[in-house]
PLY file of the C-alpha trace (Angstrom):
ply
format ascii 1.0
element vertex 141
property float x
property float y
property float z
element edge 140
property int vertex1
property int vertex2
end_header
-16.99 -16.56 4.89
-13.17 -16.30 4.78
-11.11 -15.99 1.76
-7.32 -15.50 1.54
-5.16 -14.99 -1.39
-1.81 -13.44 -2.21
-1.84 -10.71 -5.08
1.19 -9.32 -7.00
1.15 -5.58 -7.77
2.92 -4.31 -10.83
6.46 -2.84 -10.25
6.48 0.93 -9.90
8.81 3.88 -9.43
9.71 5.35 -6.23
6.61 7.32 -4.91
2.95 6.79 -3.93
0.81 5.16 -6.38
-3.01 4.44 -6.39
-3.77 0.73 -6.35
-7.41 0.78 -5.60
-8.45 -0.55 -8.90
-5.67 -2.97 -9.09
-6.65 -4.54 -5.85
-10.33 -4.75 -6.71
-9.53 -6.34 -10.03
-7.37 -8.98 -8.69
-9.94 -9.92 -5.81
-12.98 -11.42 -7.55
-14.29 -12.48 -4.30
-15.05 -9.08 -3.25
-18.12 -8.91 -5.14
-19.51 -11.92 -2.93
-19.35 -10.18 0.24
-22.72 -8.68 1.76
-20.83 -7.09 4.60
-17.38 -7.61 5.81
-13.62 -6.50 6.10
-10.89 -6.55 3.56
-7.48 -6.71 5.23
-4.23 -5.88 3.13
-0.86 -6.67 4.33
2.31 -5.94 2.57
4.74 -8.52 2.46
7.93 -6.37 2.10
9.86 -4.22 4.47
10.56 -1.30 2.11
7.03 -0.49 0.99
3.93 0.59 2.89
0.07 0.82 2.24
-2.18 4.12 3.31
-5.27 5.41 2.37
-5.30 9.12 0.98
-6.55 11.59 -1.61
-7.48 9.66 -4.99
-8.47 12.70 -7.19
-5.53 15.12 -7.31
-2.10 13.59 -8.27
-0.20 16.31 -6.75
-0.98 15.17 -3.51
0.99 11.78 -4.07
3.92 14.04 -5.32
3.71 16.26 -2.11
3.70 13.24 -0.03
6.81 11.82 -1.79
8.76 15.17 -1.53
7.79 15.49 2.13
8.87 12.07 3.02
12.30 12.11 1.12
12.94 15.44 3.09
11.78 14.07 6.43
13.67 10.62 5.96
16.88 11.59 3.90
19.12 9.18 2.19
22.73 9.04 3.24
22.12 10.19 6.82
25.32 10.04 8.73
24.01 7.89 11.61
22.60 5.02 9.27
24.65 1.90 9.71
22.51 -0.34 7.40
23.95 0.94 4.04
25.05 -2.05 1.98
21.78 -2.21 -0.06
22.04 1.33 -1.30
21.33 4.83 -0.08
17.53 4.47 -0.48
17.25 1.31 1.38
17.47 2.35 5.13
14.98 5.31 4.54
12.62 2.76 2.74
12.66 0.69 5.93
12.16 3.70 8.09
9.18 4.84 5.85
7.63 1.37 5.84
7.55 1.58 9.70
6.06 5.21 9.71
3.33 4.43 7.31
2.66 0.81 8.10
2.31 -2.43 6.34
-1.53 -3.12 6.45
-4.93 -1.72 6.01
-8.42 -2.82 7.07
-11.39 -1.65 4.91
-14.94 -2.28 5.54
-16.87 -3.79 2.90
-20.89 -3.90 1.94
-22.61 -4.99 -0.96
-19.43 -6.31 -2.61
-17.68 -2.90 -2.57
-15.01 -1.41 -0.32
-16.44 1.56 1.53
-14.01 4.26 0.87
-14.86 7.90 1.19
-15.56 9.76 -2.15
-11.97 10.97 -2.24
-10.05 8.02 -0.75
-7.92 5.56 -2.49
-5.35 2.70 -1.56
-1.80 3.91 -1.84
1.20 1.93 -2.39
4.10 3.64 -0.94
7.00 2.48 -2.97
10.22 3.58 -1.13
12.88 1.97 -3.16
14.41 3.55 -6.38
14.56 0.21 -8.15
11.95 -2.11 -6.70
10.17 -5.02 -8.29
6.47 -6.11 -7.85
5.22 -6.22 -4.48
3.15 -8.77 -3.02
0.00 -8.37 -0.75
-1.63 -10.92 1.32
-5.50 -10.15 1.00
-7.93 -11.59 3.48
-11.57 -11.10 3.25
-13.90 -11.82 6.11
-17.63 -11.43 6.15
-21.00 -12.58 5.33
-21.74 -13.98 1.85
-24.10 -12.23 -0.44
0 1
1 2
2 3
3 4
4 5
5 6
6 7
7 8
8 9
9 10
10 11
11 12
12 13
13 14
14 15
15 16
16 17
17 18
18 19
19 20
20 21
21 22
22 23
23 24
24 25
25 26
26 27
27 28
28 29
29 30
30 31
31 32
32 33
33 34
34 35
35 36
36 37
37 38
38 39
39 40
40 41
41 42
42 43
43 44
44 45
45 46
46 47
47 48
48 49
49 50
50 51
51 52
52 53
53 54
54 55
55 56
56 57
57 58
58 59
59 60
60 61
61 62
62 63
63 64
64 65
65 66
66 67
67 68
68 69
69 70
70 71
71 72
72 73
73 74
74 75
75 76
76 77
77 78
78 79
79 80
80 81
81 82
82 83
83 84
84 85
85 86
86 87
87 88
88 89
89 90
90 91
91 92
92 93
93 94
94 95
95 96
96 97
97 98
98 99
99 100
100 101
101 102
102 103
103 104
104 105
105 106
106 107
107 108
108 109
109 110
110 111
111 112
112 113
113 114
114 115
115 116
116 117
117 118
118 119
119 120
120 121
121 122
122 123
123 124
124 125
125 126
126 127
127 128
128 129
129 130
130 131
131 132
132 133
133 134
134 135
135 136
136 137
137 138
138 139
139 140
């Protein structure tokens, strides 16, 4: 079976945000998959997807502080500056962290580890909602 849809994530402030439940809730067809793969693709160039710690929110704050220091705003060598000081760092972070994830599925559930969750990396200060292309491939239950 194949299923594909576009989902829209709620707007969020800059930082790393757990969106596992939002994705699960938006894709009813997950429950119909016996075994398969879930592919998520971020349809934007200034946000990213990753998998990391889902229990302690200080991890998400530490990630944001690390990346703000590693990829600073207003670097003197940036030429792409017309869209604001946060725009070029957002593009760099989207490249470093990536636009997509593939997650195994079994019995209608994402096979994430006990402490794993899907992160939306929102790299702009004033971003709107974000769209994800969701593709399911697998054997129906």
